[in-house]
PDB file with one MODEL, atoms N, CA, C and O in Angstrom:
MODEL        1
ATOM      1  N   MET A   1      12.957 -10.347   3.512  1.00  0.00           N
ATOM      2  CA  MET A   1      12.700  -9.092   4.180  1.00  0.00           C
ATOM      3  C   MET A   1      12.407  -9.378   5.645  1.00  0.00           C
ATOM      4  O   MET A   1      11.691 -10.320   5.985  1.00  0.00           O
ATOM      5  N   ASN A   2      12.974  -8.549   6.492  1.00  0.00           N
ATOM      6  CA  ASN A   2      12.749  -8.718   7.917  1.00  0.00           C
ATOM      7  C   ASN A   2      12.414  -7.357   8.515  1.00  0.00           C
ATOM      8  O   ASN A   2      13.304  -6.641   8.975  1.00  0.00           O
ATOM      9  N   PHE A   3      11.138  -7.003   8.510  1.00  0.00           N
ATOM     10  CA  PHE A   3      10.675  -5.729   9.058  1.00  0.00           C
ATOM     11  C   PHE A   3       9.405  -5.983   9.831  1.00  0.00           C
ATOM     12  O   PHE A   3       8.454  -6.558   9.301  1.00  0.00           O
ATOM     13  N   GLN A   4       9.381  -5.561  11.080  1.00  0.00           N
ATOM     14  CA  GLN A   4       8.205  -5.726  11.928  1.00  0.00           C
ATOM     15  C   GLN A   4       7.701  -4.347  12.344  1.00  0.00           C
ATOM     16  O   GLN A   4       8.352  -3.676  13.145  1.00  0.00           O
ATOM     17  N   PRO A   5       6.545  -3.907  11.814  1.00  0.00           N
ATOM     18  CA  PRO A   5       5.982  -2.623  12.242  1.00  0.00           C
ATOM     19  C   PRO A   5       5.631  -2.672  13.729  1.00  0.00           C
ATOM     20  O   PRO A   5       5.284  -3.727  14.260  1.00  0.00           O
ATOM     21  N   LEU A   6       5.724  -1.536  14.381  1.00  0.00           N
ATOM     22  CA  LEU A   6       5.409  -1.457  15.801  1.00  0.00           C
ATOM     23  C   LEU A   6       4.006  -0.912  16.015  1.00  0.00           C
ATOM     24  O   LEU A   6       3.496  -0.149  15.194  1.00  0.00           O
ATOM     25  N   GLY A   7       3.389  -1.303  17.113  1.00  0.00           N
ATOM     26  CA  GLY A   7       2.084  -0.779  17.497  1.00  0.00           C
ATOM     27  C   GLY A   7       1.003  -1.047  16.481  1.00  0.00           C
ATOM     28  O   GLY A   7       0.807  -2.183  16.049  1.00  0.00           O
ATOM     29  N   LYS A   8       0.291   0.019  16.094  1.00  0.00           N
ATOM     30  CA  LYS A   8      -0.817  -0.093  15.149  1.00  0.00           C
ATOM     31  C   LYS A   8      -0.381   0.287  13.740  1.00  0.00           C
ATOM     32  O   LYS A   8      -1.170   0.844  12.976  1.00  0.00           O
ATOM     33  N   ARG A   9       0.855  -0.006  13.394  1.00  0.00           N
ATOM     34  CA  ARG A   9       1.352   0.311  12.048  1.00  0.00           C
ATOM     35  C   ARG A   9       1.298  -0.924  11.158  1.00  0.00           C
ATOM     36  O   ARG A   9       1.323  -2.063  11.625  1.00  0.00           O
ATOM     37  N   VAL A  10       1.221  -0.649   9.843  1.00  0.00           N
ATOM     38  CA  VAL A  10       1.105  -1.711   8.845  1.00  0.00           C
ATOM     39  C   VAL A  10       2.078  -1.407   7.715  1.00  0.00           C
ATOM     40  O   VAL A  10       2.204  -0.255   7.299  1.00  0.00           O
ATOM     41  N   LEU A  11       2.767  -2.429   7.212  1.00  0.00           N
ATOM     42  CA  LEU A  11       3.660  -2.282   6.058  1.00  0.00           C
ATOM     43  C   LEU A  11       2.895  -2.743   4.824  1.00  0.00           C
ATOM     44  O   LEU A  11       2.393  -3.865   4.777  1.00  0.00           O
ATOM     45  N   VAL A  12       2.811  -1.856   3.814  1.00  0.00           N
ATOM     46  CA  VAL A  12       2.004  -2.113   2.621  1.00  0.00           C
ATOM     47  C   VAL A  12       2.864  -1.930   1.377  1.00  0.00           C
ATOM     48  O   VAL A  12       3.658  -0.994   1.289  1.00  0.00           O
ATOM     49  N   LYS A  13       2.695  -2.838   0.418  1.00  0.00           N
ATOM     50  CA  LYS A  13       3.332  -2.698  -0.892  1.00  0.00           C
ATOM     51  C   LYS A  13       2.267  -2.233  -1.865  1.00  0.00           C
ATOM     52  O   LYS A  13       1.224  -2.871  -2.011  1.00  0.00           O
ATOM     53  N   ARG A  14       2.535  -1.108  -2.538  1.00  0.00           N
ATOM     54  CA  ARG A  14       1.564  -0.563  -3.492  1.00  0.00           C
ATOM     55  C   ARG A  14       1.287  -1.558  -4.615  1.00  0.00           C
ATOM     56  O   ARG A  14       2.182  -2.271  -5.069  1.00  0.00           O
ATOM     57  N   VAL A  15       0.030  -1.589  -5.051  1.00  0.00           N
ATOM     58  CA  VAL A  15      -0.372  -2.370  -6.212  1.00  0.00           C
ATOM     59  C   VAL A  15      -0.463  -1.384  -7.361  1.00  0.00           C
ATOM     60  O   VAL A  15      -1.261  -0.448  -7.315  1.00  0.00           O
ATOM     61  N   GLU A  16       0.347  -1.585  -8.390  1.00  0.00           N
ATOM     62  CA  GLU A  16       0.378  -0.661  -9.522  1.00  0.00           C
ATOM     63  C   GLU A  16      -0.888  -0.783 -10.351  1.00  0.00           C
ATOM     64  O   GLU A  16      -1.427  -1.874 -10.538  1.00  0.00           O
ATOM     65  N   GLU A  17      -1.350   0.352 -10.842  1.00  0.00           N
ATOM     66  CA  GLU A  17      -2.534   0.406 -11.687  1.00  0.00           C
ATOM     67  C   GLU A  17      -2.149   0.075 -13.131  1.00  0.00           C
ATOM     68  O   GLU A  17      -0.965   0.047 -13.467  1.00  0.00           O
ATOM     69  N   ALA A  18      -3.121  -0.169 -13.963  1.00  0.00           N
ATOM     70  CA  ALA A  18      -2.890  -0.496 -15.373  1.00  0.00           C
ATOM     71  C   ALA A  18      -2.252   0.685 -16.105  1.00  0.00           C
ATOM     72  O   ALA A  18      -2.483   1.842 -15.753  1.00  0.00           O
ATOM     73  N   ASN A  19      -1.438   0.379 -17.136  1.00  0.00           N
ATOM     74  CA  ASN A  19      -0.756   1.404 -17.915  1.00  0.00           C
ATOM     75  C   ASN A  19      -1.579   1.917 -19.085  1.00  0.00           C
ATOM     76  O   ASN A  19      -1.171   2.866 -19.754  1.00  0.00           O
ATOM     77  N   THR A  20      -2.738   1.305 -19.346  1.00  0.00           N
ATOM     78  CA  THR A  20      -3.569   1.735 -20.467  1.00  0.00           C
ATOM     79  C   THR A  20      -4.999   1.968 -19.989  1.00  0.00           C
ATOM     80  O   THR A  20      -5.446   1.393 -18.996  1.00  0.00           O
ATOM     81  N   THR A  21      -5.701   2.824 -20.723  1.00  0.00           N
ATOM     82  CA  THR A  21      -7.110   3.057 -20.417  1.00  0.00           C
ATOM     83  C   THR A  21      -7.935   1.942 -21.051  1.00  0.00           C
ATOM     84  O   THR A  21      -7.396   1.103 -21.773  1.00  0.00           O
ATOM     85  N   MET A  22      -9.214   1.930 -20.788  1.00  0.00           N
ATOM     86  CA  MET A  22     -10.078   0.895 -21.353  1.00  0.00           C
ATOM     87  C   MET A  22     -10.137   0.992 -22.876  1.00  0.00           C
ATOM     88  O   MET A  22     -10.375  -0.005 -23.558  1.00  0.00           O
ATOM     89  N   SER A  23      -9.918   2.197 -23.406  1.00  0.00           N
ATOM     90  CA  SER A  23      -9.946   2.364 -24.863  1.00  0.00           C
ATOM     91  C   SER A  23      -8.600   2.094 -25.518  1.00  0.00           C
ATOM     92  O   SER A  23      -8.472   2.205 -26.737  1.00  0.00           O
ATOM     93  N   GLY A  24      -7.573   1.732 -24.704  1.00  0.00           N
ATOM     94  CA  GLY A  24      -6.278   1.357 -25.260  1.00  0.00           C
ATOM     95  C   GLY A  24      -5.241   2.458 -25.272  1.00  0.00           C
ATOM     96  O   GLY A  24      -4.143   2.255 -25.790  1.00  0.00           O
ATOM     97  N   ILE A  25      -5.556   3.626 -24.716  1.00  0.00           N
ATOM     98  CA  ILE A  25      -4.585   4.722 -24.670  1.00  0.00           C
ATOM     99  C   ILE A  25      -3.557   4.425 -23.583  1.00  0.00           C
ATOM    100  O   ILE A  25      -3.915   4.099 -22.452  1.00  0.00           O
ATOM    101  N   ILE A  26      -2.270   4.542 -23.936  1.00  0.00           N
ATOM    102  CA  ILE A  26      -1.191   4.289 -22.977  1.00  0.00           C
ATOM    103  C   ILE A  26      -0.968   5.531 -22.130  1.00  0.00           C
ATOM    104  O   ILE A  26      -0.838   6.639 -22.651  1.00  0.00           O
ATOM    105  N   ILE A  27      -0.925   5.330 -20.811  1.00  0.00           N
ATOM    106  CA  ILE A  27      -0.720   6.436 -19.880  1.00  0.00           C
ATOM    107  C   ILE A  27       0.766   6.496 -19.538  1.00  0.00           C
ATOM    108  O   ILE A  27       1.301   5.519 -19.016  1.00  0.00           O
ATOM    109  N   PRO A  28       1.459   7.619 -19.815  1.00  0.00           N
ATOM    110  CA  PRO A  28       2.870   7.720 -19.479  1.00  0.00           C
ATOM    111  C   PRO A  28       3.077   7.773 -17.967  1.00  0.00           C
ATOM    112  O   PRO A  28       2.185   8.193 -17.229  1.00  0.00           O
ATOM    113  N   ASP A  29       4.262   7.344 -17.505  1.00  0.00           N
ATOM    114  CA  ASP A  29       4.551   7.290 -16.075  1.00  0.00           C
ATOM    115  C   ASP A  29       4.376   8.638 -15.384  1.00  0.00           C
ATOM    116  O   ASP A  29       3.897   8.691 -14.251  1.00  0.00           O
ATOM    117  N   ASN A  30       4.761   9.734 -16.053  1.00  0.00           N
ATOM    118  CA  ASN A  30       4.675  11.032 -15.388  1.00  0.00           C
ATOM    119  C   ASN A  30       3.246  11.552 -15.272  1.00  0.00           C
ATOM    120  O   ASN A  30       3.019  12.538 -14.572  1.00  0.00           O
ATOM    121  N   ALA A  31       2.288  10.932 -15.925  1.00  0.00           N
ATOM    122  CA  ALA A  31       0.884  11.347 -15.837  1.00  0.00           C
ATOM    123  C   ALA A  31       0.086  10.482 -14.872  1.00  0.00           C
ATOM    124  O   ALA A  31      -1.067  10.793 -14.572  1.00  0.00           O
ATOM    125  N   LYS A  32       0.683   9.403 -14.382  1.00  0.00           N
ATOM    126  CA  LYS A  32      -0.028   8.499 -13.472  1.00  0.00           C
ATOM    127  C   LYS A  32      -0.076   9.078 -12.071  1.00  0.00           C
ATOM    128  O   LYS A  32       0.852   9.756 -11.630  1.00  0.00           O
ATOM    129  N   GLU A  33      -1.161   8.805 -11.385  1.00  0.00           N
ATOM    130  CA  GLU A  33      -1.252   9.151  -9.972  1.00  0.00           C
ATOM    131  C   GLU A  33      -0.758   7.973  -9.153  1.00  0.00           C
ATOM    132  O   GLU A  33      -0.787   6.829  -9.607  1.00  0.00           O
ATOM    133  N   LYS A  34      -0.304   8.264  -7.936  1.00  0.00           N
ATOM    134  CA  LYS A  34       0.110   7.181  -7.061  1.00  0.00           C
ATOM    135  C   LYS A  34      -1.107   6.337  -6.731  1.00  0.00           C
ATOM    136  O   LYS A  34      -2.159   6.877  -6.387  1.00  0.00           O
ATOM    137  N   PRO A  35      -0.982   5.025  -6.829  1.00  0.00           N
ATOM    138  CA  PRO A  35      -2.130   4.195  -6.463  1.00  0.00           C
ATOM    139  C   PRO A  35      -2.390   4.264  -4.964  1.00  0.00           C
ATOM    140  O   PRO A  35      -1.456   4.363  -4.168  1.00  0.00           O
ATOM    141  N   SER A  36      -3.628   4.214  -4.595  1.00  0.00           N
ATOM    142  CA  SER A  36      -3.983   4.240  -3.177  1.00  0.00           C
ATOM    143  C   SER A  36      -4.499   2.871  -2.762  1.00  0.00           C
ATOM    144  O   SER A  36      -5.392   2.752  -1.922  1.00  0.00           O
ATOM    145  N   ARG A  37      -3.928   1.857  -3.359  1.00  0.00           N
ATOM    146  CA  ARG A  37      -4.311   0.475  -3.101  1.00  0.00           C
ATOM    147  C   ARG A  37      -3.027  -0.325  -2.900  1.00  0.00           C
ATOM    148  O   ARG A  37      -2.028  -0.082  -3.576  1.00  0.00           O
ATOM    149  N   GLY A  38      -3.056  -1.269  -1.979  1.00  0.00           N
ATOM    150  CA  GLY A  38      -1.859  -2.057  -1.751  1.00  0.00           C
ATOM    151  C   GLY A  38      -2.155  -3.352  -1.038  1.00  0.00           C
ATOM    152  O   GLY A  38      -3.285  -3.631  -0.638  1.00  0.00           O
ATOM    153  N   GLU A  39      -1.097  -4.138  -0.889  1.00  0.00           N
ATOM    154  CA  GLU A  39      -1.196  -5.426  -0.202  1.00  0.00           C
ATOM    155  C   GLU A  39      -0.436  -5.344   1.112  1.00  0.00           C
ATOM    156  O   GLU A  39       0.704  -4.883   1.152  1.00  0.00           O
ATOM    157  N   VAL A  40      -1.078  -5.797   2.189  1.00  0.00           N
ATOM    158  CA  VAL A  40      -0.457  -5.797   3.508  1.00  0.00           C
ATOM    159  C   VAL A  40       0.641  -6.853   3.535  1.00  0.00           C
ATOM    160  O   VAL A  40       0.400  -8.024   3.241  1.00  0.00           O
ATOM    161  N   VAL A  41       1.850  -6.425   3.890  1.00  0.00           N
ATOM    162  CA  VAL A  41       3.015  -7.313   3.908  1.00  0.00           C
ATOM    163  C   VAL A  41       3.379  -7.706   5.341  1.00  0.00           C
ATOM    164  O   VAL A  41       3.812  -8.833   5.585  1.00  0.00           O
ATOM    165  N   ALA A  42       3.204  -6.780   6.288  1.00  0.00           N
ATOM    166  CA  ALA A  42       3.499  -7.056   7.698  1.00  0.00           C
ATOM    167  C   ALA A  42       2.625  -6.157   8.559  1.00  0.00           C
ATOM    168  O   ALA A  42       2.247  -5.064   8.138  1.00  0.00           O
ATOM    169  N   ILE A  43       2.303  -6.618   9.772  1.00  0.00           N
ATOM    170  CA  ILE A  43       1.459  -5.841  10.678  1.00  0.00           C
ATOM    171  C   ILE A  43       2.087  -5.770  12.063  1.00  0.00           C
ATOM    172  O   ILE A  43       2.802  -6.676  12.492  1.00  0.00           O
ATOM    173  N   GLY A  44       1.799  -4.658  12.752  1.00  0.00           N
ATOM    174  CA  GLY A  44       2.216  -4.523  14.137  1.00  0.00           C
ATOM    175  C   GLY A  44       1.325  -5.359  15.046  1.00  0.00           C
ATOM    176  O   GLY A  44       0.255  -5.804  14.630  1.00  0.00           O
ATOM    177  N   LYS A  45       1.756  -5.571  16.268  1.00  0.00           N
ATOM    178  CA  LYS A  45       1.012  -6.440  17.187  1.00  0.00           C
ATOM    179  C   LYS A  45      -0.347  -5.886  17.583  1.00  0.00           C
ATOM    180  O   LYS A  45      -1.236  -6.650  17.959  1.00  0.00           O
ATOM    181  N   LYS A  46      -0.527  -4.565  17.504  1.00  0.00           N
ATOM    182  CA  LYS A  46      -1.808  -3.964  17.884  1.00  0.00           C
ATOM    183  C   LYS A  46      -2.715  -3.701  16.686  1.00  0.00           C
ATOM    184  O   LYS A  46      -3.823  -3.194  16.862  1.00  0.00           O
ATOM    185  N   ALA A  47      -2.279  -4.030  15.487  1.00  0.00           N
ATOM    186  CA  ALA A  47      -3.082  -3.812  14.275  1.00  0.00           C
ATOM    187  C   ALA A  47      -3.893  -5.066  13.991  1.00  0.00           C
ATOM    188  O   ALA A  47      -3.513  -5.879  13.148  1.00  0.00           O
ATOM    189  N   LYS A  48      -4.988  -5.220  14.681  1.00  0.00           N
ATOM    190  CA  LYS A  48      -5.773  -6.453  14.602  1.00  0.00           C
ATOM    191  C   LYS A  48      -6.850  -6.428  13.518  1.00  0.00           C
ATOM    192  O   LYS A  48      -7.485  -7.449  13.254  1.00  0.00           O
ATOM    193  N   GLU A  49      -7.061  -5.258  12.881  1.00  0.00           N
ATOM    194  CA  GLU A  49      -8.135  -5.129  11.894  1.00  0.00           C
ATOM    195  C   GLU A  49      -7.781  -5.733  10.542  1.00  0.00           C
ATOM    196  O   GLU A  49      -8.680  -6.054   9.764  1.00  0.00           O
ATOM    197  N   VAL A  50      -6.496  -5.897  10.241  1.00  0.00           N
ATOM    198  CA  VAL A  50      -6.065  -6.422   8.945  1.00  0.00           C
ATOM    199  C   VAL A  50      -5.145  -7.617   9.150  1.00  0.00           C
ATOM    200  O   VAL A  50      -4.617  -7.836  10.240  1.00  0.00           O
ATOM    201  N   GLU A  51      -4.964  -8.386   8.077  1.00  0.00           N
ATOM    202  CA  GLU A  51      -4.066  -9.535   8.097  1.00  0.00           C
ATOM    203  C   GLU A  51      -3.098  -9.423   6.933  1.00  0.00           C
ATOM    204  O   GLU A  51      -3.382  -8.739   5.950  1.00  0.00           O
ATOM    205  N   VAL A  52      -1.963 -10.088   7.037  1.00  0.00           N
ATOM    206  CA  VAL A  52      -1.001 -10.136   5.945  1.00  0.00           C
ATOM    207  C   VAL A  52      -1.685 -10.751   4.727  1.00  0.00           C
ATOM    208  O   VAL A  52      -2.346 -11.784   4.836  1.00  0.00           O
ATOM    209  N   GLY A  53      -1.524 -10.115   3.570  1.00  0.00           N
ATOM    210  CA  GLY A  53      -2.145 -10.589   2.342  1.00  0.00           C
ATOM    211  C   GLY A  53      -3.413  -9.840   1.961  1.00  0.00           C
ATOM    212  O   GLY A  53      -3.855  -9.931   0.816  1.00  0.00           O
ATOM    213  N   ASN A  54      -4.015  -9.093   2.906  1.00  0.00           N
ATOM    214  CA  ASN A  54      -5.209  -8.307   2.587  1.00  0.00           C
ATOM    215  C   ASN A  54      -4.881  -7.213   1.575  1.00  0.00           C
ATOM    216  O   ASN A  54      -3.818  -6.596   1.637  1.00  0.00           O
ATOM    217  N   GLN A  55      -5.809  -6.979   0.637  1.00  0.00           N
ATOM    218  CA  GLN A  55      -5.731  -5.832  -0.268  1.00  0.00           C
ATOM    219  C   GLN A  55      -6.485  -4.695   0.421  1.00  0.00           C
ATOM    220  O   GLN A  55      -7.629  -4.875   0.839  1.00  0.00           O
ATOM    221  N   VAL A  56      -5.852  -3.522   0.543  1.00  0.00           N
ATOM    222  CA  VAL A  56      -6.452  -2.414   1.273  1.00  0.00           C
ATOM    223  C   VAL A  56      -6.446  -1.136   0.450  1.00  0.00           C
ATOM    224  O   VAL A  56      -5.645  -0.973  -0.471  1.00  0.00           O
ATOM    225  N   LEU A  57      -7.363  -0.224   0.803  1.00  0.00           N
ATOM    226  CA  LEU A  57      -7.394   1.128   0.249  1.00  0.00           C
ATOM    227  C   LEU A  57      -6.936   2.096   1.324  1.00  0.00           C
ATOM    228  O   LEU A  57      -7.294   1.952   2.493  1.00  0.00           O
ATOM    229  N   PHE A  58      -6.136   3.092   0.924  1.00  0.00           N
ATOM    230  CA  PHE A  58      -5.635   4.079   1.879  1.00  0.00           C
ATOM    231  C   PHE A  58      -5.561   5.433   1.197  1.00  0.00           C
ATOM    232  O   PHE A  58      -5.680   5.525  -0.025  1.00  0.00           O
ATOM    233  N   GLY A  59      -5.367   6.481   1.979  1.00  0.00           N
ATOM    234  CA  GLY A  59      -5.289   7.832   1.444  1.00  0.00           C
ATOM    235  C   GLY A  59      -4.092   8.011   0.530  1.00  0.00           C
ATOM    236  O   GLY A  59      -3.037   7.415   0.750  1.00  0.00           O
ATOM    237  N   LYS A  60      -4.258   8.829  -0.492  1.00  0.00           N
ATOM    238  CA  LYS A  60      -3.232   9.039  -1.505  1.00  0.00           C
ATOM    239  C   LYS A  60      -1.920   9.536  -0.900  1.00  0.00           C
ATOM    240  O   LYS A  60      -0.844   9.151  -1.357  1.00  0.00           O
ATOM    241  N   TYR A  61      -2.001  10.382   0.116  1.00  0.00           N
ATOM    242  CA  TYR A  61      -0.800  10.963   0.715  1.00  0.00           C
ATOM    243  C   TYR A  61      -0.528  10.428   2.115  1.00  0.00           C
ATOM    244  O   TYR A  61       0.241  11.025   2.869  1.00  0.00           O
ATOM    245  N   ALA A  62      -1.153   9.310   2.466  1.00  0.00           N
ATOM    246  CA  ALA A  62      -1.001   8.732   3.801  1.00  0.00           C
ATOM    247  C   ALA A  62       0.311   7.973   3.925  1.00  0.00           C
ATOM    248  O   ALA A  62       0.869   7.507   2.932  1.00  0.00           O
ATOM    249  N   GLY A  63       0.791   7.856   5.144  1.00  0.00           N
ATOM    250  CA  GLY A  63       1.942   7.020   5.441  1.00  0.00           C
ATOM    251  C   GLY A  63       3.284   7.605   5.034  1.00  0.00           C
ATOM    252  O   GLY A  63       3.382   8.729   4.542  1.00  0.00           O
ATOM    253  N   ASN A  64       4.309   6.799   5.259  1.00  0.00           N
ATOM    254  CA  ASN A  64       5.687   7.166   4.933  1.00  0.00           C
ATOM    255  C   ASN A  64       6.282   6.096   4.039  1.00  0.00           C
ATOM    256  O   ASN A  64       6.218   4.906   4.349  1.00  0.00           O
ATOM    257  N   GLU A  65       6.866   6.531   2.919  1.00  0.00           N
ATOM    258  CA  GLU A  65       7.495   5.584   2.008  1.00  0.00           C
ATOM    259  C   GLU A  65       8.859   5.183   2.547  1.00  0.00           C
ATOM    260  O   GLU A  65       9.623   6.020   3.028  1.00  0.00           O
ATOM    261  N   VAL A  66       9.153   3.888   2.458  1.00  0.00           N
ATOM    262  CA  VAL A  66      10.451   3.353   2.880  1.00  0.00           C
ATOM    263  C   VAL A  66      10.949   2.384   1.823  1.00  0.00           C
ATOM    264  O   VAL A  66      10.162   1.756   1.115  1.00  0.00           O
ATOM    265  N   SER A  67      12.255   2.273   1.728  1.00  0.00           N
ATOM    266  CA  SER A  67      12.869   1.283   0.833  1.00  0.00           C
ATOM    267  C   SER A  67      13.497   0.202   1.683  1.00  0.00           C
ATOM    268  O   SER A  67      14.256   0.480   2.612  1.00  0.00           O
ATOM    269  N   ILE A  68      13.172  -1.028   1.354  1.00  0.00           N
ATOM    270  CA  ILE A  68      13.772  -2.179   2.031  1.00  0.00           C
ATOM    271  C   ILE A  68      14.329  -3.053   0.924  1.00  0.00           C
ATOM    272  O   ILE A  68      13.580  -3.661   0.160  1.00  0.00           O
ATOM    273  N   GLY A  69      15.638  -3.109   0.847  1.00  0.00           N
ATOM    274  CA  GLY A  69      16.270  -3.772  -0.285  1.00  0.00           C
ATOM    275  C   GLY A  69      15.976  -2.968  -1.532  1.00  0.00           C
ATOM    276  O   GLY A  69      16.115  -1.745  -1.524  1.00  0.00           O
ATOM    277  N   ALA A  70      15.574  -3.630  -2.602  1.00  0.00           N
ATOM    278  CA  ALA A  70      15.257  -2.948  -3.857  1.00  0.00           C
ATOM    279  C   ALA A  70      13.783  -2.554  -3.938  1.00  0.00           C
ATOM    280  O   ALA A  70      13.383  -1.885  -4.892  1.00  0.00           O
ATOM    281  N   ASP A  71      12.974  -2.949  -2.970  1.00  0.00           N
ATOM    282  CA  ASP A  71      11.529  -2.706  -3.016  1.00  0.00           C
ATOM    283  C   ASP A  71      11.137  -1.482  -2.204  1.00  0.00           C
ATOM    284  O   ASP A  71      11.793  -1.133  -1.222  1.00  0.00           O
ATOM    285  N   LYS A  72      10.048  -0.830  -2.633  1.00  0.00           N
ATOM    286  CA  LYS A  72       9.509   0.322  -1.919  1.00  0.00           C
ATOM    287  C   LYS A  72       8.192  -0.071  -1.259  1.00  0.00           C
ATOM    288  O   LYS A  72       7.366  -0.766  -1.851  1.00  0.00           O
ATOM    289  N   TYR A  73       8.016   0.385  -0.032  1.00  0.00           N
ATOM    290  CA  TYR A  73       6.831   0.087   0.757  1.00  0.00           C
ATOM    291  C   TYR A  73       6.314   1.370   1.388  1.00  0.00           C
ATOM    292  O   TYR A  73       6.947   2.422   1.299  1.00  0.00           O
ATOM    293  N   ILE A  74       5.158   1.266   2.024  1.00  0.00           N
ATOM    294  CA  ILE A  74       4.589   2.372   2.782  1.00  0.00           C
ATOM    295  C   ILE A  74       4.275   1.863   4.182  1.00  0.00           C
ATOM    296  O   ILE A  74       3.680   0.799   4.348  1.00  0.00           O
ATOM    297  N   VAL A  75       4.680   2.630   5.182  1.00  0.00           N
ATOM    298  CA  VAL A  75       4.310   2.324   6.562  1.00  0.00           C
ATOM    299  C   VAL A  75       3.119   3.211   6.893  1.00  0.00           C
ATOM    300  O   VAL A  75       3.221   4.438   6.881  1.00  0.00           O
ATOM    301  N   LEU A  76       1.987   2.577   7.189  1.00  0.00           N
ATOM    302  CA  LEU A  76       0.737   3.287   7.473  1.00  0.00           C
ATOM    303  C   LEU A  76       0.305   3.040   8.901  1.00  0.00           C
ATOM    304  O   LEU A  76       0.548   1.971   9.460  1.00  0.00           O
ATOM    305  N   GLU A  77      -0.341   4.038   9.490  1.00  0.00           N
ATOM    306  CA  GLU A  77      -1.085   3.822  10.731  1.00  0.00           C
ATOM    307  C   GLU A  77      -2.366   3.086  10.356  1.00  0.00           C
ATOM    308  O   GLU A  77      -2.889   3.298   9.261  1.00  0.00           O
ATOM    309  N   ILE A  78      -2.877   2.244  11.213  1.00  0.00           N
ATOM    310  CA  ILE A  78      -4.087   1.496  10.912  1.00  0.00           C
ATOM    311  C   ILE A  78      -5.254   2.441  10.612  1.00  0.00           C
ATOM    312  O   ILE A  78      -6.143   2.093   9.834  1.00  0.00           O
ATOM    313  N   ASP A  79      -5.260   3.632  11.220  1.00  0.00           N
ATOM    314  CA  ASP A  79      -6.337   4.602  10.981  1.00  0.00           C
ATOM    315  C   ASP A  79      -6.280   5.225   9.589  1.00  0.00           C
ATOM    316  O   ASP A  79      -7.262   5.823   9.149  1.00  0.00           O
ATOM    317  N   ASP A  80      -5.141   5.097   8.879  1.00  0.00           N
ATOM    318  CA  ASP A  80      -5.011   5.623   7.515  1.00  0.00           C
ATOM    319  C   ASP A  80      -5.601   4.684   6.467  1.00  0.00           C
ATOM    320  O   ASP A  80      -5.729   5.051   5.299  1.00  0.00           O
ATOM    321  N   ILE A  81      -5.959   3.475   6.889  1.00  0.00           N
ATOM    322  CA  ILE A  81      -6.537   2.493   5.963  1.00  0.00           C
ATOM    323  C   ILE A  81      -8.048   2.658   5.963  1.00  0.00           C
ATOM    324  O   ILE A  81      -8.691   2.615   7.012  1.00  0.00           O
ATOM    325  N   PHE A  82      -8.614   2.851   4.755  1.00  0.00           N
ATOM    326  CA  PHE A  82     -10.056   3.058   4.616  1.00  0.00           C
ATOM    327  C   PHE A  82     -10.829   1.754   4.723  1.00  0.00           C
ATOM    328  O   PHE A  82     -11.921   1.722   5.291  1.00  0.00           O
ATOM    329  N   GLY A  83     -10.259   0.661   4.173  1.00  0.00           N
ATOM    330  CA  GLY A  83     -10.980  -0.605   4.210  1.00  0.00           C
ATOM    331  C   GLY A  83     -10.240  -1.699   3.471  1.00  0.00           C
ATOM    332  O   GLY A  83      -9.218  -1.460   2.828  1.00  0.00           O
ATOM    333  N   ILE A  84     -10.776  -2.900   3.575  1.00  0.00           N
ATOM    334  CA  ILE A  84     -10.208  -4.088   2.945  1.00  0.00           C
ATOM    335  C   ILE A  84     -10.999  -4.384   1.683  1.00  0.00           C
ATOM    336  O   ILE A  84     -12.229  -4.334   1.692  1.00  0.00           O
ATOM    337  N   ILE A  85     -10.295  -4.695   0.585  1.00  0.00           N
ATOM    338  CA  ILE A  85     -10.930  -5.023  -0.683  1.00  0.00           C
ATOM    339  C   ILE A  85     -11.153  -6.531  -0.772  1.00  0.00           C
ATOM    340  O   ILE A  85     -10.256  -7.319  -0.472  1.00  0.00           O
ATOM    341  N   GLY A  86     -12.332  -6.911  -1.179  1.00  0.00           N
ATOM    342  CA  GLY A  86     -12.624  -8.296  -1.478  1.00  0.00           C
ATOM    343  C   GLY A  86     -12.949  -9.120  -0.312  1.00  0.00           C
ATOM    344  O   GLY A  86     -13.213 -10.314  -0.454  1.00  0.00           O
TER     345      GLY A  86
ENDMDL
END
């Protein structure tokens, strides 16, 4: 993949949530919510708050979804990221 976000933008790959509840109930795909957690894949030159590989939380409807090859990503403004996990 060769994508470089510009300015304060960040490219994030969503981290999928578990398909079952703690009690073992399987959640169908159409009942799942979009995860608001992802891994930073690339950063713009002005996005100094995060690094590639960071796990981040962001708003459920934040950013723009893009497809690069067979994979789907989200381009977020740095201000759309709530924080770094871990």
